[in-house]
KEKOLVO-624078 format. One record per residue (C-alpha): residue in three letters; x, y, z. Coordinates in Angstrom, 2 decimals, decimal comma. Each point is the difference from the previous one (the first is absolute). Layout:
KEKOLVO-624078
<pt type="ALA" xx="X" yy="Y" zz="Z"/>
...
END
This chain:
KEKOLVO-624078
<pt type="MET" xx="-2,85" yy="32,46" zz="-16,43"/>
<pt type="PHE" xx="0,54" yy="0,42" zz="-3,72"/>
<pt type="TYR" xx="3,27" yy="-1,16" zz="-1,54"/>
<pt type="ARG" xx="0,93" yy="1,51" zz="-3,34"/>
<pt type="THR" xx="1,66" yy="-2,71" zz="-2,05"/>
<pt type="ASP" xx="1,02" yy="2,41" zz="-2,76"/>
<pt type="LYS" xx="2,37" yy="1,88" zz="2,36"/>
<pt type="ASN" xx="3,01" yy="-1,29" zz="1,93"/>
<pt type="ASP" xx="0,15" yy="2,66" zz="2,71"/>
<pt type="HIS" xx="0,10" yy="-2,24" zz="3,08"/>
<pt type="GLY" xx="3,80" yy="0,31" zz="0,35"/>
<pt type="LEU" xx="0,65" yy="-3,74" zz="0,09"/>
<pt type="PRO" xx="2,35" yy="-1,81" zz="-2,41"/>
<pt type="HIS" xx="-2,75" yy="-2,45" zz="-1,02"/>
<pt type="ASN" xx="-3,76" yy="0,20" zz="-0,28"/>
<pt type="PRO" xx="-1,44" yy="-1,28" zz="3,33"/>
<pt type="PHE" xx="-3,09" yy="-1,45" zz="-1,70"/>
<pt type="LYS" xx="2,07" yy="-2,22" zz="-2,31"/>
<pt type="ALA" xx="1,86" yy="-1,83" zz="2,78"/>
<pt type="ILE" xx="-1,83" yy="-0,90" zz="3,20"/>
<pt type="VAL" xx="-0,23" yy="-2,70" zz="2,63"/>
<pt type="ALA" xx="-3,58" yy="-1,16" zz="0,25"/>
<pt type="PRO" xx="-1,74" yy="-2,53" zz="2,26"/>
<pt type="ARG" xx="-1,52" yy="-2,95" zz="-1,79"/>
<pt type="PRO" xx="-2,78" yy="-1,63" zz="2,02"/>
<pt type="ILE" xx="0,11" yy="-3,79" zz="-0,19"/>
<pt type="GLY" xx="-2,63" yy="-1,21" zz="2,43"/>
<pt type="TRP" xx="-1,45" yy="-0,02" zz="3,48"/>
<pt type="ILE" xx="1,36" yy="-1,99" zz="2,95"/>
<pt type="SER" xx="-2,48" yy="-0,90" zz="2,71"/>
<pt type="ALA" xx="0,40" yy="-1,67" zz="3,36"/>
<pt type="VAL" xx="-2,07" yy="-0,78" zz="3,08"/>
<pt type="ASN" xx="1,72" yy="-0,14" zz="3,39"/>
<pt type="ARG" xx="-0,94" yy="-2,24" zz="2,94"/>
<pt type="LYS" xx="-2,40" yy="2,63" zz="1,36"/>
<pt type="GLY" xx="-1,92" yy="0,00" zz="-3,29"/>
<pt type="GLU" xx="1,25" yy="3,44" zz="-1,05"/>
<pt type="ILE" xx="0,32" yy="0,41" zz="-3,75"/>
<pt type="ASN" xx="2,95" yy="1,71" zz="-1,66"/>
<pt type="LEU" xx="-0,05" yy="0,94" zz="-3,68"/>
<pt type="SER" xx="2,96" yy="1,72" zz="-1,66"/>
<pt type="PRO" xx="1,10" yy="0,70" zz="-3,57"/>
<pt type="TYR" xx="3,01" yy="-1,79" zz="-1,40"/>
<pt type="SER" xx="1,86" yy="2,03" zz="-2,58"/>
<pt type="TYR" xx="3,29" yy="0,24" zz="-1,82"/>
<pt type="PHE" xx="1,75" yy="3,15" zz="-1,17"/>
<pt type="ASN" xx="1,11" yy="0,24" zz="-3,62"/>
<pt type="ALA" xx="2,47" yy="2,43" zz="-1,46"/>
<pt type="VAL" xx="-1,32" yy="1,44" zz="-3,24"/>
<pt type="GLY" xx="2,15" yy="1,95" zz="-2,44"/>
<pt type="ASP" xx="0,24" yy="0,99" zz="-3,63"/>
<pt type="ARG" xx="3,73" yy="-0,71" zz="-0,45"/>
END
């Protein structure tokens, strides 16, 4: 995909690349259950980013 930043032909009222919601990884959460099985999952937080 190539997005031309010099044209505004997407039909939206605002530029979609100037206002997004993006995940922000914070860390990893790990646990071990009673059977000894390991679980590892990412912990993240979503931030709203805008230019206005």
